[in-house]
SELOFI-898152 format. One record per residue: residue in three letters; x, y, z of N, C-alpha, C in turn. Coordinates in steps of 0.05 Angstrom, whole numbers, padded with zeros to 5 digits, always signed. Layout:
N
ALAXYZXYZXYZ...
END
This chain:
357
ARG+03924+00416-01484+03931+00411-01456+03907+00404-01440CYS+03911+00387-01420+03890+00381-01402+03902+00377-01374TYR+03885+00377-01354+03894+00374-01326+03886+00346-01316LEU+03906+00331-01308+03901+00304-01296+03911+00305-01267LYS+03894+00297-01249+03903+00298-01221+03922+00276-01213THR+03918+00253-01226+03934+00229-01217+03951+00217-01239GLY+03943+00217-01264+03959+00205-01284+03957+00174-01283LEU+03977+00161-01294+03977+00132-01295+03981+00120-01267LYS+03970+00096-01263+03976+00081-01240+04000+00063-01246VAL+04021+00066-01230+04046+00051-01234+04054+00038-01208TYR+04073+00020-01209+04083+00007-01184+04101+00027-01170ARG+04094+00034-01146+04109+00053-01130+04129+00038-01112LEU+04154+00042-01118+04175+00026-01105+04176+00030-01075ILE+04172+00054-01066+04174+00059-01037+04151+00046-01022GLU+04127+00050-01032+04103+00038-01019+04099+00009-01026GLN+04112-00001-01047+04108-00028-01057+04078-00034-01063SER+04066-00014-01076+04038-00017-01083+04033+00000-01109TYR+04010-00003-01121+04004+00011-01145+03989+00037-01139GLY+03995+00057-01155+03981+00083-01152+03995+00104-01169PRO+03985+00129-01169+03998+00150-01183+04025+00158-01170SER+04044+00168-01186+04070+00176-01175+04082+00198-01191ASN+04097+00215-01178+04112+00236-01193+04142+00233-01189LEU+04151+00208-01184+04180+00202-01181+04191+00190-01206LEU+04214+00200-01215+04226+00189-01239+04233+00160-01236THR+04240+00151-01212+04247+00123-01208+04223+00105-01213ASP+04199+00113-01204+04175+00097-01209+04168+00097-01238LEU+04172+00119-01252+04167+00120-01281+04187+00102-01295ALA+04212+00102-01287+04232+00085-01299+04225+00056-01296TRP+04216+00048-01272+04208+00020-01267+04185+00013-01285TYR+04166+00031-01288+04143+00026-01305+04152+00022-01334LEU+04169+00040-01344+04178+00038-01372+04194+00013-01377LEU+04209+00004-01357+04227-00019-01361+04212-00046-01356ARG+04190-00045-01341+04177-00070-01333+04150-00075-01345ASP+04136-00053-01353+04109-00057-01363+04110-00072-01390THR+04093-00092-01393+04094-00108-01418+04078-00096-01440ASP+04060-00077-01435+04044-00065-01456+04057-00040-01467THR+04063-00021-01449+04074+00005-01458+04104+00006-01457GLY+04116-00009-01438+04144-00008-01434+04159-00032-01447ALA+04182-00038-01435+04200-00058-01447+04200-00084-01430GLY+04178-00089-01416+04177-00112-01398+04180-00138-01411ASN+04174-00140-01437+04177-00166-01451+04206-00173-01457ILE+04224-00153-01456+04252-00158-01463+04271-00151-01440VAL+04262-00137-01420+04279-00130-01397+04271-00145-01372SER+04289-00161-01362+04283-00177-01337+04286-00159-01313SER+04271-00165-01292+04274-00150-01267+04301-00155-01254GLU+04315-00177-01262+04341-00182-01252+04362-00163-01263LEU+04355-00148-01284+04373-00129-01296+04370-00101-01285ILE+04352-00098-01265+04346-00072-01253+04352-00074-01223ASP+04367-00054-01213+04373-00053-01184+04350-00040-01169GLN+04331-00057-01160+04307-00046-01148+04313-00032-01122ALA+04331-00043-01106+04338-00031-01080+04349-00003-01084ALA+04368+00000-01103+04380+00026-01108+04360+00046-01118MET+04342+00036-01135+04321+00054-01146+04302+00064-01124THR+04296+00046-01105+04279+00054-01082+04293+00075-01065THR+04318+00072-01060+04333+00092-01044+04333+00119-01059THR+04337+00118-01085+04337+00143-01100+04310+00156-01100GLY+04289+00140-01100+04262+00151-01098+04258+00166-01072ARG+04269+00156-01050+04267+00170-01025+04282+00197-01026TYR+04305+00197-01040+04321+00221-01044+04305+00242-01060LEU+04292+00233-01081+04276+00251-01098+04253+00263-01082ARG+04239+00246-01067+04216+00256-01052+04225+00275-01030ALA+04247+00269-01016+04256+00286-00994+04263+00314-01004ASN+04274+00316-01028+04283+00341-01039+04264+00354-01059ARG+04240+00342-01062+04219+00352-01079+04228+00355-01108LEU+04241+00335-01118+04251+00334-01145+04233+00316-01161PHE+04211+00327-01170+04189+00311-01182+04190+00311-01212PHE+04176+00291-01223+04172+00289-01252+04142+00290-01258ASP+04132+00312-01270+04104+00315-01276+04101+00322-01305ASP+04098+00301-01322+04097+00306-01351+04086+00282-01365ALA+04081+00284-01390+04071+00262-01407+04093+00255-01427ILE+04095+00229-01433+04112+00219-01455+04094+00212-01478SER+04094+00228-01498+04075+00224-01520+04087+00212-01545GLU+04113+00208-01546+04126+00196-01569+04143+00172-01561PRO+04148+00153-01579+04165+00131-01572+04193+00141-01565ILE+04206+00128-01546+04233+00136-01537+04251+00112-01534ASN+04277+00117-01535+04297+00098-01526+04300+00101-01496ILE+04291+00081-01481+04287+00085-01452+04313+00093-01438ARG+04335+00078-01443+04360+00084-01429+04371+00111-01436SER+04370+00118-01462+04380+00144-01470+04363+00167-01458TRP+04336+00163-01458+04318+00183-01447+04323+00187-01417LEU+04326+00165-01403+04331+00167-01374+04358+00180-01368ALA+04378+00174-01384+04405+00186-01380+04403+00217-01385GLN+04387+00225-01404+04384+00254-01410+04367+00268-01389THR+04348+00254-01377+04329+00266-01359+04340+00266-01330ALA+04355+00246-01322+04364+00243-01294+04378+00268-01283PRO+04396+00281-01298+04409+00305-01287+04390+00327-01278SER+04367+00329-01291+04348+00350-01283+04335+00345-01256VAL+04337+00320-01246+04328+00314-01219+04352+00308-01201LEU+04376+00318-01209+04400+00316-01193+04408+00287-01189CYS+04406+00271-01210+04414+00242-01209+04430+00236-01234PHE+04438+00210-01236+04451+00200-01260+04444+00171-01262THR+04445+00160-01287+04440+00132-01291+04466+00116-01287SER+04464+00092-01278+04488+00076-01272+04484+00047-01280LEU+04506+00033-01282+04506+00004-01288+04526-00010-01270LYS+04517-00028-01254+04534-00043-01236+04529-00073-01240ASN+04550-00087-01248+04548-00116-01253+04524-00122-01271GLY+04520-00106-01291+04498-00111-01310+04471-00101-01301LYS+04469-00090-01276+04443-00080-01266+04441-00050-01270PHE+04419-00042-01282+04414-00013-01287+04401+00000-01262SER+04408+00025-01258+04396+00040-01236+04398+00070-01241ILE+04384+00085-01225+04386+00114-01224+04397+00121-01196GLU+04419+00137-01195+04432+00142-01170+04432+00172-01164PRO+04430+00179-01138+04432+00208-01130+04460+00219-01138ALA+04460+00242-01149+04486+00255-01157+04499+00270-01135LEU+04484+00274-01113+04495+00290-01090+04493+00274-01065PRO+04510+00279-01045+04509+00266-01020+04483+00273-01005TYR+04473+00255-00988+04449+00260-00973+04451+00250-00945ASP+04435+00260-00927+04437+00253-00899+04417+00230-00893SER+04413+00224-00868+04396+00201-00860+04367+00205-00867SER+04359+00230-00872+04331+00235-00881+04329+00239-00911TYR+04351+00232-00925+04353+00233-00954+04354+00262-00965LYS+04356+00282-00948+04359+00309-00958+04388+00314-00967ILE+04391+00331-00987+04418+00338-00997+04435+00348-00974ASP+04459+00337-00971+04476+00343-00948+04500+00361-00957ALA+04499+00386-00949+04521+00404-00957+04540+00410-00934ASN+04534+00399-00910+04550+00406-00886+04567+00383-00876GLY+04559+00359-00882+04574+00336-00873+04596+00328-00893ALA+04618+00317-00882+04640+00307-00899+04630+00282-00914ILE+04636+00280-00939+04627+00257-00955+04642+00232-00946LYS+04630+00209-00948+04642+00184-00940+04659+00173-00962ILE+04685+00169-00957+04703+00157-00977+04702+00127-00974SER+04693+00113-00994+04689+00084-00992+04715+00068-00997ALA+04734+00079-01011+04759+00064-01016+04780+00083-01026MET+04805+00074-01025+04827+00089-01035+04843+00072-01055PHE+04852+00084-01077+04867+00070-01097+04893+00085-01103THR+04914+00069-01104+04941+00079-01111+04953+00060-01132GLU+04978+00065-01140+04991+00047-01158+04993+00019-01146GLY+04990+00016-01120+04992-00010-01107+04968-00028-01112ASN+04944-00017-01116+04921-00034-01120+04906-00028-01146MET+04920-00015-01165+04910-00012-01192+04927-00029-01211ILE+04914-00040-01231+04928-00056-01251+04948-00037-01266GLU+04972-00046-01269+04993-00029-01281+04985-00020-01309ASN+04990+00006-01314+04984+00018-01341+04955+00020-01348SER+04937+00016-01328+04908+00017-01334+04896+00044-01328PHE+04911+00061-01314+04900+00087-01306+04900+00107-01329GLU+04877+00118-01335+04874+00138-01357+04859+00162-01347VAL+04867+00185-01357+04854+00211-01350+04843+00223-01376THR+04819+00232-01375+04807+00246-01398+04798+00274-01388TRP+04812+00294-01398+04806+00322-01390+04784+00333-01407LEU+04766+00348-01395+04746+00362-01411+04759+00385-01427GLU+04749+00389-01451+04759+00410-01467+04752+00437-01455LEU+04769+00457-01459+04764+00484-01447+04737+00495-01457GLU+04729+00488-01481+04703+00496-01492+04680+00486-01475GLN+04684+00461-01464+04664+00449-01447+04663+00460-01419ARG+04683+00477-01412+04684+00488-01385+04678+00518-01384LYS+04670+00529-01407+04663+00558-01407+04638+00562-01390MET+04638+00582-01373+04616+00588-01356+04593+00600-01372PHE+04569+00599-01360+04545+00609-01373+04524+00617-01352GLN+04503+00629-01362+04479+00634-01346+04458+00613-01353ALA+04447+00600-01334+04427+00579-01339+04399+00590-01339ALA+04386+00588-01362+04358+00597-01364+04340+00572-01365VAL+04326+00566-01344+04310+00542-01342+04280+00549-01346ALA+04268+00537-01367+04239+00541-01371+04225+00517-01359TYR+04204+00523-01343+04189+00502-01329+04160+00510-01327ARG+04144+00492-01315+04115+00498-01314+04105+00497-01286THR+04086+00514-01280+04072+00513-01255+04042+00512-01261SER+04027+00499-01243+03998+00496-01248+03984+00495-01221GLU+03958+00502-01222+03940+00500-01199+03918+00481-01207SER+03905+00471-01187+03884+00451-01192+03863+00460-01212ASN+03859+00443-01232+03838+00448-01253+03843+00474-01269ARG+03868+00481-01272+03875+00504-01288+03898+00496-01308LEU+03899+00510-01330+03920+00504-01349+03947+00513-01338PRO+03969+00499-01345+03995+00506-01334+04005+00533-01344GLU+04022+00545-01329+04035+00570-01336+04065+00566-01339GLN+04076+00574-01361+04105+00570-01365+04120+00594-01353LYS+04141+00587-01338+04159+00607-01326+04187+00602-01335THR+04204+00622-01332+04233+00619-01338+04248+00633-01316VAL+04268+00619-01305+04285+00630-01285+04314+00630-01295VAL+04328+00652-01292+04356+00653-01300+04374+00654-01275VAL+04392+00636-01274+04410+00633-01250+04439+00636-01260ARG+04455+00651-01245+04483+00654-01252+04500+00659-01227TYR+04526+00654-01229+04544+00661-01208+04546+00692-01207ARG+04546+00703-01183+04548+00732-01180+04573+00742-01192SER+04595+00727-01190+04621+00736-01200+04621+00738-01230ASP+04603+00722-01244+04602+00724-01273+04584+00746-01283GLY+04564+00753-01267+04545+00774-01275+04533+00767-01303GLY+04529+00788-01319+04518+00784-01345+04539+00782-01367ASN+04564+00775-01359+04586+00775-01378+04590+00748-01391VAL+04573+00729-01386+04575+00702-01398+04550+00696-01414PRO+04551+00678-01434+04528+00673-01450+04506+00658-01435VAL+04482+00658-01446+04459+00644-01434+04455+00618-01448GLU+04452+00596-01432+04444+00570-01443+04416+00564-01433GLU+04399+00555-01452+04371+00550-01445+04366+00521-01441PHE+04349+00515-01420+04341+00488-01414+04310+00489-01411THR+04296+00470-01425+04267+00469-01423+04260+00442-01410PHE+04248+00444-01387+04240+00420-01372+04210+00422-01365ASN+04193+00411-01382+04164+00412-01376+04157+00395-01352HIS+04174+00376-01344+04167+00359-01321+04174+00373-01295ILE+04188+00395-01295+04193+00410-01271+04170+00430-01266THR+04157+00427-01243+04134+00444-01237+04137+00460-01211GLY+04161+00461-01201+04166+00476-01176+04188+00496-01179ASP+04185+00520-01168+04206+00541-01170+04232+00532-01158GLU+04231+00520-01135+04256+00511-01122+04270+00490-01138HIS+04255+00471-01149+04267+00450-01166+04281+00462-01190ALA+04269+00482-01203+04281+00495-01226+04307+00508-01218VAL+04308+00521-01196+04332+00535-01187+04354+00514-01180TYR+04346+00492-01166+04365+00471-01160+04378+00460-01185ALA+04362+00455-01205+04372+00444-01230+04392+00464-01243ALA+04385+00489-01244+04402+00509-01256+04429+00511-01241ARG+04428+00512-01214+04452+00513-01198+04469+00488-01202TYR+04456+00465-01205+04471+00440-01209+04486+00440-01235PHE+04473+00448-01257+04487+00449-01283+04510+00469-01282LEU+04506+00492-01269+04528+00512-01266+04551+00501-01249ALA+04545+00487-01227+04566+00476-01210+04582+00455-01224LEU+04568+00438-01240+04583+00418-01256+04602+00431-01275ARG+04593+00452-01289+04611+00466-01308+04635+00478-01294LYS+04630+00489-01270+04651+00503-01255+04672+00483-01243HIS+04662+00461-01232+04679+00445-01215+04690+00419-01228ILE+04675+00407-01247+04684+00382-01259+04703+00387-01281THR+04727+00375-01279+04748+00380-01299+04757+00356-01315HIS+04753+00331-01303+04763+00308-01317+04750+00282-01307ASN+04753+00261-01323+04744+00234-01316+04767+00215-01316ILE+04765+00194-01301+04786+00174-01300+04774+00146-01304THR+04791+00127-01314+04784+00099-01314+04809+00084-01305PHE+04805+00062-01291+04827+00045-01284+04816+00017-01278LYS+04834-00002-01277+04826-00030-01271+04838-00038-01244THR+04824-00055-01230+04833-00065-01205+04822-00093-01200LEU+04832-00106-01179+04822-00133-01172+04798-00129-01153PRO+04779-00148-01154+04755-00145-01139+04757-00152-01109TRP+04780-00161-01100+04783-00170-01072+04777-00148-01053GLY+04758-00152-01035+04753-00133-01014+04737-00108-01023LEU+04729-00107-01048+04715-00083-01057+04685-00084-01049GLU+04675-00063-01039+04647-00059-01033+04638-00032-01044LEU+04640-00030-01070+04634-00005-01084+04609-00007-01101ALA+04598+00016-01107+04575+00017-01125+04575+00044-01138PRO+04562+00047-01161+04560+00073-01174+04548+00094-01154GLY+04560+00118-01154+04552+00138-01135+04570+00140-01111ALA+04586+00119-01106+04604+00119-01083+04628+00137-01088TYR+04640+00147-01067+04663+00166-01069+04688+00151-01062ILE+04709+00155-01078+04735+00142-01074+04757+00163-01075ARG+04779+00157-01063+04802+00175-01065+04823+00160-01082VAL+04834+00174-01101+04855+00163-01119+04880+00179-01116SER+04902+00166-01109+04928+00179-01106+04947+00168-01126THR+04956+00184-01145+04974+00175-01165+04994+00197-01172GLN+05014+00189-01187+05032+00209-01198+05016+00223-01221SER+05014+00249-01220+04997+00263-01239+05006+00259-01267SER+04986+00259-01285+04993+00258-01313+05009+00283-01320PRO+05029+00281-01338+05045+00305-01345+05029+00326-01359TYR+05005+00320-01367+04989+00340-01381+04967+00350-01363ASN+04965+00376-01362+04943+00388-01346+04934+00413-01361PRO+04908+00414-01369+04899+00437-01385+04903+00464-01372ALA+04906+00465-01346+04910+00491-01333+04938+00501-01335ASN+04957+00484-01345+04985+00491-01346+04995+00495-01375ASN+04978+00500-01393+04986+00504-01421+04990+00533-01428GLY+05006+00538-01448+05010+00566-01457+05028+00568-01481ILE+05034+00593-01489+05052+00598-01511+05072+00619-01503VAL+05095+00619-01517+05114+00640-01513+05117+00655-01540LYS+05111+00681-01540+05112+00696-01564+05141+00702-01572GLU+05145+00714-01595+05173+00720-01605+05187+00740-01587ASP+05171+00758-01573+05184+00778-01556+05187+00768-01527GLY+05180+00742-01522+05183+00730-01495+05158+00732-01478THR+05137+00745-01488+05112+00747-01472+05100+00719-01469VAL+05092+00713-01445+05081+00686-01439+05050+00689-01436VAL+05036+00674-01452+05007+00674-01451+04998+00646-01442ALA+04987+00644-01417+04979+00618-01406+04952+00620-01393VAL+04939+00597-01391+04913+00596-01378+04915+00605-01349SER+04936+00596-01335+04941+00604-01308+04965+00622-01307GLU+04964+00644-01292+04986+00662-01290+05011+00648-01279MET+05034+00653-01292+05059+00640-01284+05078+00661-01273SER+05087+00656-01248+05106+00675-01235+05134+00669-01245ASN+05153+00686-01236+05181+00683-01244+05191+00657-01233GLY+05208+00643-01249+05220+00618-01240+05226+00600-01264THR+05234+00576-01258+05241+00556-01279+05221+00533-01278TYR+05210+00526-01301+05189+00506-01302+05198+00483-01320ASP+05193+00459-01311+05198+00435-01327+05175+00432-01346VAL+05179+00433-01373+05157+00433-01392+05163+00414-01415TYR+05141+00406-01428+05142+00396-01455+05137+00419-01473TYR+05153+00422-01495+05148+00445-01512+05152+00438-01542TRP+05140+00454-01558+05142+00449-01587+05147+00476-01601GLU+05169+00477-01615+05176+00501-01631+05167+00497-01659ARG+05158+00519-01672+05147+00517-01698+05166+00507-01719SER+05192+00510-01714+05212+00500-01733+05217+00470-01731LEU+05206+00457-01711+05211+00429-01706+05186+00413-01711ASP+05189+00387-01717+05166+00370-01721+05163+00350-01699TYR+05174+00355-01675+05171+00337-01652+05171+00353-01627VAL+05161+00341-01605+05159+00354-01579+05184+00347-01563GLN+05194+00368-01549+05218+00365-01532+05211+00370-01503ARG+05229+00362-01486+05226+00369-01457+05250+00387-01449GLY+05244+00407-01434+05265+00426-01426+05256+00444-01403ASN+05272+00464-01397+05266+00482-01375+05259+00510-01386LEU+05235+00519-01380+05226+00546-01387+05233+00565-01365THR+05248+00586-01370+05255+00606-01350+05240+00632-01354ILE+05227+00642-01333+05213+00667-01335+05225+00686-01315SER+05233+00710-01325+05246+00730-01308+05232+00757-01314ASN+05223+00770-01293+05209+00796-01296+05185+00793-01315GLY+05172+00770-01314+05148+00766-01329+05153+00759-01359ILE+05179+00756-01367+05186+00751-01395+05202+00725-01396ALA+05195+00708-01416+05211+00683-01419+05238+00689-01432THR+05259+00678-01420+05286+00682-01430+05294+00662-01452ASN+05277+00642-01456+05283+00621-01476+05257+00611-01488MET+05259+00591-01505+05236+00578-01518+05217+00598-01532ARG+05229+00619-01545+05213+00638-01559+05197+00625-01582ASN+05173+00635-01587+05156+00625-01609+05151+00595-01606SER+05141+00587-01583+05136+00558-01578+05110+00555-01562VAL+05101+00530-01562+05078+00522-01547+05087+00503-01525PHE+05078+00506-01500+05088+00489-01478+05066+00478-01461SER+05073+00458-01446+05055+00446-01425+05072+00440-01401VAL+05066+00452-01378+05082+00448-01354+05078+00420-01344ILE+05100+00407-01336+05100+00379-01326+05097+00380-01296ASN+05077+00366-01286+05073+00364-01257+05077+00335-01249THR+05099+00330-01235+05105+00303-01227+05099+00298-01197ASN+05086+00317-01184+05079+00313-01156+05056+00294-01154ALA+05056+00279-01132+05034+00260-01127+05008+00276-01124ALA+04987+00267-01137+04961+00280-01134+04942+00261-01121SER+04926+00271-01102+04906+00256-01088+04880+00270-01090GLU+04861+00259-01104+04835+00272-01108+04812+00253-01103VAL+04789+00264-01098+04765+00249-01094+04749+00247-01120TYR+04738+00223-01125+04722+00218-01149+04696+00204-01141GLN+04676+00208-01158+04651+00194-01155+04648+00173-01177ILE+04643+00148-01169+04641+00126-01188+04616+00129-01205GLU+04620+00126-01231+04597+00127-01249+04589+00099-01259ALA+04609+00081-01262+04603+00054-01271+04625+00035-01262LEU+04616+00010-01257+04634-00012-01251+04628-00035-01270ASP+04649-00045-01283+04646-00067-01301+04665-00089-01294VAL+04656-00114-01295+04673-00137-01289+04676-00154-01314ASP+04701-00159-01322+04704-00175-01347+04705-00205-01340ALA+04710-00221-01361+04709-00250-01358+04731-00260-01339ASP+04753-00245-01336+04775-00253-01319+04772-00243-01290GLY+04749-00230-01285+04745-00220-01258+04758-00193-01252ILE+04768-00180-01272+04781-00153-01268+04759-00132-01269VAL+04760-00114-01250+04740-00093-01247+04750-00067-01261THR+04734-00056-01279+04741-00030-01291+04724-00009-01277VAL+04737+00011-01266+04723+00033-01252+04723+00058-01269LYS+04700+00070-01273+04698+00095-01287+04687+00115-01268ALA+04701+00138-01265+04693+00158-01245+04700+00186-01255SER+04687+00206-01243+04692+00234-01250+04702+00248-01224ASN+04719+00268-01228+04730+00282-01204+04707+00295-01189TYR+04709+00295-01162+04688+00306-01146+04700+00326-01126PRO+04695+00351-01130+04709+00372-01114+04698+00373-01086ILE+04716+00375-01066+04708+00379-01038+04725+00401-01027ASP+04715+00412-01004+04730+00433-00991+04749+00421-00970SER+04763+00438-00955+04782+00428-00936+04770+00411-00913SER+04744+00413-00910+04730+00397-00889+04717+00372-00901GLY+04722+00367-00927+04711+00343-00940+04682+00346-00949ARG+04672+00370-00950+04644+00375-00958+04642+00379-00988SER+04620+00369-00999+04616+00371-01028+04612+00400-01037LEU+04629+00409-01055+04626+00437-01065+04602+00439-01083ILE+04595+00417-01097+04572+00418-01115+04547+00419-01098ALA+04545+00403-01077+04521+00404-01060+04518+00432-01047ARG+04541+00443-01039+04540+00470-01026+04531+00491-01046ASP+04539+00488-01071+04530+00507-01092+04500+00503-01098VAL+04491+00478-01099+04463+00473-01105+04445+00485-01084LEU+04453+00483-01059+04438+00496-01037+04446+00525-01033ASP+04466+00534-01047+04476+00562-01046+04482+00570-01017VAL+04498+00553-01004+04505+00558-00976+04521+00584-00973ALA+04538+00590-00992+04555+00614-00990+04543+00638-01004GLY+04519+00636-01015+04506+00659-01028+04521+00668-01052VAL+04530+00650-01069+04547+00657-01093+04530+00661-01118PHE+04504+00655-01116+04486+00657-01140+04468+00681-01138GLU+04459+00690-01162+04437+00709-01163+04416+00698-01182ILE+04390+00704-01176+04368+00693-01191+04352+00715-01204ILE+04345+00712-01230+04329+00731-01244+04304+00717-01253GLY+04281+00727-01246+04256+00715-01253+04248+00693-01233GLY+04226+00678-01239+04217+00658-01220+04205+00670-01195SER+04201+00654-01175+04189+00663-01150+04209+00663-01127LEU+04234+00657-01132+04254+00656-01111+04275+00678-01112ASN+04271+00697-01131+04291+00718-01134+04290+00738-01112
END
């Protein structure tokens, strides 16, 4: 190990000049454009969204989400950036063939993470402006939604001294120590607050993100980009992982979500049959009166209107736009729940270790 005060001189997008930088966006530009060390001989500047990268650089600087590390082995640039971006609360995107790194959280006019303002909805989509039969929902597996404690290993250093490795464990207070620990090692994180932000971000994603969608639409009047927020109002898919369960032989109902007394429209499968049926499941005094020894999924035909964040936009040869987005949770005032968790507005986290506990 050695201590370098400045590191490589790279093109700094914000200043539009050369010098040392600790912003991932400047490093990405260097890796993609440098003809000696990077991929500048094969990647054209026309394939990189410089304006978007500059904006993201301002977001990184305002929130002190820095990258201080060395890349000592050959890497696949796009894969490496996609894996690294979440640790600085960003994601990689592709719009009309242009690559960029986008902020994952809303920000205000000073580029600071905004947990108090309502997010701006850029467009709304319904069956009226989506291509018929193009809407698809992909639910995350329950295994991918199990909560955990985030243990983030990072480095701190002082001038002309070797770095010191620290580990901070962050968890939701409601989970306590009853959930497993997942470890993250980020040598490029050198600040206590940055480490805690990253841990809270990963935990908030696990808690709030449930599914992704894709659909096709016409480009007329669209002014969208990756990172933009949209509202999608559709008839819900009949399948919802929160509405699944089984009925035992004695009528006991075991479901992910507690089911009160009443009649439910469900798809169900009995072990004696080789096909799925649709019928009414009746629960009385907490016991199912029918469909014994079966697996069911409650059908929800109510219109659903949710907010999503665009991850990618693709335009095919016919001019049809494919939108890929993930659900983005907001509260009743339209504020980002993920941003509020990252800043811990409601005090729902506890920290073990580090300098912020």
